[in-house]
N, C-alpha and C positions, 0 to 999 in steps of 0.2 A: 520616325523611322526613316531609313534611307528612301529618298524619293526617286523613282525610277524615270528616266527622261531620256529623250532621243537628243543626241549630241550631234551636231552638225560638225562634219570634218573640216570645213574651211576654217571655222572659227578655232577649234582646237589646234589644228595643224599650225596655224600661225603661231600659237603660244608654245606648243611643244616640239612640232615636227623639226624644225631647224637645229634646237638645242640638243635634240636626242638622236638625231639621225646617225650621228658618228659613234654610238652605243656599239660595245660588243668588241674593243680591241683589247681590254684588259682580262687577264686570267680568272680575277675574282676571287672570293673567298670560300673556302672548304666548308665552313659551318658559320651559325651566328656567333659562335664563341669566338671567332677569328675577326669579326667585323670591328673597325676602329670606334670608339665612341669617345666623347668628350664633352664637357661643359662648354656651351658657346660662349664667345667672347662678350655677349651682352648680358651674361650670368643668370638668363632666364630660360633659355633653350638647351636641349640636349642634342648634340650633333653626332650623327650615325652615318658611317660610310667613308669612302676614300676622299680625301683632301682634295685630290686631283680629278675628281669625277667630273664629268663634262656638264652635268647639269646639277643645280642646287633645287630643292623644294622645300616649302615650309609646311608642316602639317599641324593644325591644332585639333586637340583631342581632349576629351574629359573621360577618365576610365569609368565613369558610371554611365556613360551613355551608350545604348544599345545601338545606335546607328553607327558608332565606330566600330562595334564588333561586326556589325554587316559590312561595313567597308572592308574589314579584314577578311571574312568570310565569303561574301557574295558579292562584294564589290572589287575594287583595284587593288585591294590592300595586298594580295599574293603577288600580282604583277609587280608592284612597287618593291616588295620585298626582294624578289629575284633581281630587279634592277640594282638595289643596294649590294647584294651579293655578287654581282657581276662586277661591280666597281664602277658602274656608269652613272649612278645616282648618289646624291647625298642629300640626307633628310635632317632637316633642323626641327625637332618636335618642339612645340609649345603646349605643355600640359595644364589645361585648365582645369579649375574646381568650382565652376558656378552653379552646378547641379546640387550641390550641397544647400546653397540658399534657397533654391527652388522646391526641393524635395524634402529638405531636413536632413539633420545628421551632419557626419564630417568624413564619409567615406572616400569622396574625391580628393579631400584634402589629404588623408592619410595615405591613400594609393599613391598620389603624386610625390609626396614625401619619402614613401618606400622606393619609388622608382629612381629618386634622386640618391637614395642610400645605396641602392645597388649599381648605380654609375660610379660612386666611390669605390666600389669593390670591383669595377670593371665587368659587370653582369648586367647592364642594363637590358641590352638587346634580348638576352634570354629570358630574363625576369619579365619584361614587357610582353613578350609572347604568353608566356605562362598565365599572367594575370588576365589577357584578353580571352584566352582558351576557357578561363574559369570564372568568368565575370559573373557576379552574383545580379539577380534582378534589381534595376535600378532603384525601386521602391524600397527593397528591403535593407539598403544602408549596410550591404554586407561586408565592406572592406574593413573589416575591424583588425585590432593588432594581431589576434590569434589567428586570424585568416591569412592575412600577408604574411605572416611567419611560416605559418603552413604552406602556402605556395611557394615561399622562397626555398623551402627544403627540397623541391623539386629542381632546383637550379644547383649543380654541382659547384660546391665552393663558396656559395652565397651566405650560409648561415655562419654566424660567429658573433663574439660578444659585441664587436663594434657596429655590425648591420644591425642585430637584435636592439641594441639600446637606442639606434638612431631611429627605428622604427616607433619603438615604446614612447620615446621622449618628443617625438616629432622634431628631431634636430634640424632638420632643413625647412623649418616653418617659413624662414625668411624667403626661401627660394620659392616655396609653394605660392606664397603670397604675391611675389614679385611676378611669377609666371602668369597668375591670373590676370594682374594688372595688364601684362604685355598682350593677353588675349583680348581684354575689354578696348584696350587702344588700337588693336589691329581692324583689318577689313572684314574679319570673320564674325559671323552673327550666330553660328552654330557650330556644332562637331558632328562629324569630321569636316573640316575645311583644308583644302590645298591651294597654296598660293606658288605662283611661279614668278620671280621677279616683281614681287608686290601685287601681282595680278591673281584674284581669286578665280579658280577654276571651277568648272561644273562637277557635279559628283559623278564619278565614273562607275558605270556599270562593269562586271566582270567581264575583262577581255577587251573592253575599250581603250585601256590605257597602252596595252600592247598595240595595238592597232595603231593609235596616233603617235607611239614612238617609233614606227617604222618597221615593226616585226613582220618578217616574211609569212607568218603564220595567218595574218590578218591582212595581207596585201590585196585580196580580192574583195573586200568588204567595200559597200558602197559608201 
């Protein structure tokens, strides 16, 4: 589970402060559906956000990992999403699947494949949100084809013959394998992990990311 820790302002400011201090000059995106998304040049990451963003971060996650959900709901995930919508930050997602080997089953791989299929339909951001909002218990291996398709029905315009077939046949298995290998070759040792310029950052509690990016709402924090 997400480890709560006290973050020293001087250390994180050095990593984040300068690069994000200029945020806020763009008008941003009205909804998740408007946010740009694409396959990264490395072929193993999914790029979300403005290509002209002031800052680029890399986020490693495994869809079966409960700590990744905590990051989204109790940690800095909400702040990060706001910065993406604002056009200030671009995120390169590396979707790992190591929990299948640890826990048994193939839910992580199936979820990663389905996310890649959603990207092909231009619906990664929206589907990504839906899957985390409805994550099964990690021990259940609940990311079945049927569950993934059911969740896809909640994203307007995602379901169709192409997407459904990609989910059922593991069409993007090569991407899933390559993404897991990219995770294994990175500095990340667990999920979620944030990297800025190749440097692993501490796990942020809710609000800390906004503070360290220079948000006026957190200007008085020690």
